[in-house]
VMD Tcl script that draws the C-alpha trace (Angstrom):
set ca {
  {-10.80 66.13 72.31}
  {-8.02 64.11 72.05}
  {-7.72 64.03 75.81}
  {-11.09 62.65 76.12}
  {-10.51 60.29 73.54}
  {-7.16 59.02 75.19}
  {-9.42 58.55 78.36}
  {-11.86 56.43 76.41}
  {-9.05 54.44 75.06}
  {-10.47 55.35 71.33}
  {-7.30 55.16 69.49}
  {-9.44 55.41 66.22}
  {-10.56 58.84 67.53}
  {-7.46 60.10 68.30}
  {-6.01 58.89 64.80}
  {-8.86 60.99 62.85}
  {-8.22 63.94 65.32}
  {-4.76 63.94 64.35}
  {-5.55 63.49 60.50}
  {-8.05 66.71 61.04}
  {-5.43 68.86 62.86}
  {-3.06 68.05 60.07}
  {-5.49 69.00 57.47}
  {-6.55 72.24 59.21}
  {-2.79 73.16 59.51}
  {-2.37 72.82 55.84}
  {-5.52 74.81 55.38}
  {-3.46 77.49 57.30}
  {-0.94 77.53 55.05}
  {-2.58 76.76 51.57}
  {-5.52 79.75 52.46}
  {-3.13 82.49 52.52}
  {-0.93 81.34 49.61}
  {-3.55 80.54 47.35}
  {-4.83 84.41 48.39}
  {-1.45 85.53 47.31}
  {-1.58 84.09 43.73}
  {-4.76 86.20 43.01}
  {-3.58 89.54 44.70}
  {-1.63 91.75 42.64}
  {2.03 92.32 43.86}
  {1.12 96.31 43.68}
  {-1.91 95.87 46.04}
  {0.47 93.72 48.62}
  {3.25 96.40 48.39}
  {0.62 99.20 48.97}
  {-0.57 97.42 52.01}
  {2.69 97.24 53.36}
  {3.86 100.64 52.43}
  {0.55 101.85 54.63}
  {1.53 99.94 57.80}
  {2.24 102.51 60.35}
  {6.09 102.41 61.57}
  {5.17 101.40 65.10}
  {3.82 98.16 63.47}
  {6.60 97.56 61.31}
  {9.11 98.19 63.98}
  {7.41 95.54 66.51}
  {7.26 93.06 63.45}
  {11.10 93.68 63.05}
  {11.86 93.07 66.80}
  {9.33 90.07 66.87}
  {11.47 88.73 63.81}
  {14.74 89.43 66.03}
  {12.90 87.22 69.02}
  {12.25 84.49 66.83}
  {15.71 83.70 66.19}
  {16.78 84.13 69.79}
  {13.91 81.73 70.71}
  {14.95 79.30 68.40}
  {18.69 79.15 69.35}
  {17.11 78.75 72.94}
  {15.18 75.95 72.10}
  {18.12 74.04 70.51}
  {20.65 74.84 73.33}
  {17.88 73.67 75.49}
  {17.16 70.29 73.61}
  {21.07 69.69 73.24}
  {22.66 71.20 75.92}
  {25.23 68.72 77.46}
  {29.03 69.11 77.70}
  {29.89 67.08 74.96}
  {28.29 69.72 72.47}
  {29.05 72.78 74.51}
  {32.41 73.17 72.40}
  {30.79 73.13 69.22}
  {28.23 75.90 70.62}
  {31.19 78.04 71.41}
  {33.05 77.47 68.24}
  {29.76 78.38 66.18}
  {28.96 81.48 68.01}
  {32.43 82.84 68.08}
  {32.90 82.29 64.33}
  {29.44 83.61 63.84}
  {30.48 87.06 65.57}
  {33.92 87.45 64.29}
  {33.19 86.70 60.21}
  {30.60 87.37 57.57}
  {29.55 84.15 56.64}
  {26.29 83.12 55.48}
  {23.74 80.60 57.42}
  {24.78 78.23 54.73}
  {28.22 78.53 55.45}
  {28.00 77.99 59.38}
  {25.56 75.14 58.59}
  {28.22 73.35 56.52}
  {31.15 74.34 59.31}
  {28.82 72.92 61.75}
  {28.07 69.75 59.70}
  {31.68 69.25 59.27}
  {32.72 69.86 63.03}
  {30.01 67.02 63.74}
  {31.60 64.77 61.29}
  {34.91 65.30 62.63}
  {33.63 64.70 66.30}
  {31.89 61.45 64.69}
  {34.91 60.58 63.36}
  {37.41 61.26 65.97}
  {35.01 59.45 68.78}
  {35.16 56.07 66.55}
  {38.68 56.13 66.43}
  {38.78 56.72 70.04}
  {36.73 53.92 70.83}
  {38.05 51.55 68.22}
  {40.55 50.10 71.19}
  {37.64 49.63 73.40}
  {35.86 47.48 71.23}
  {32.88 49.69 70.29}
  {31.20 53.03 71.22}
  {31.03 52.30 75.09}
  {31.61 55.12 77.21}
  {30.36 57.95 74.61}
  {27.55 59.92 76.39}
  {27.00 61.60 72.85}
  {26.76 58.26 71.02}
  {24.61 56.75 73.94}
  {22.29 59.75 73.44}
  {22.09 59.28 69.61}
  {21.56 55.68 69.65}
  {18.39 56.30 72.33}
  {16.74 58.20 69.57}
}
mol new
graphics top color blue
foreach p $ca { graphics top sphere $p radius 0.5 }
foreach p [lrange $ca 0 end-1] q [lrange $ca 1 end] { graphics top cylinder $p $q radius 0.2 }
display resetview
């Protein structure tokens, strides 16, 4: 319907369809959340325990796939030669330690700040941030 409205040039219809889509997404979250407020915890626990093993195993595998797809999406969006060293450092640290995701996120944030600080110092003699591809990418957003 949005494509048809765009073809017609009807911006108002596109806006209303967008609002409708957002409301439907809200209902998609709100209805199950509200249902959980009224369903006793014992009922939910019994339902989960009644699920066959093949289903719970499949859901566990699917959950692992979500993580892999998430990493692939991040790498796909940010893959360039300036950030590959940070990906490598992150994966090595994640593999050799028992750090939590919060600790890994803090480490990644610290590395990003170090990189930005060093790139600013390196470009200060040039009179600006020209020549820094990462800075150019960030400024385009």
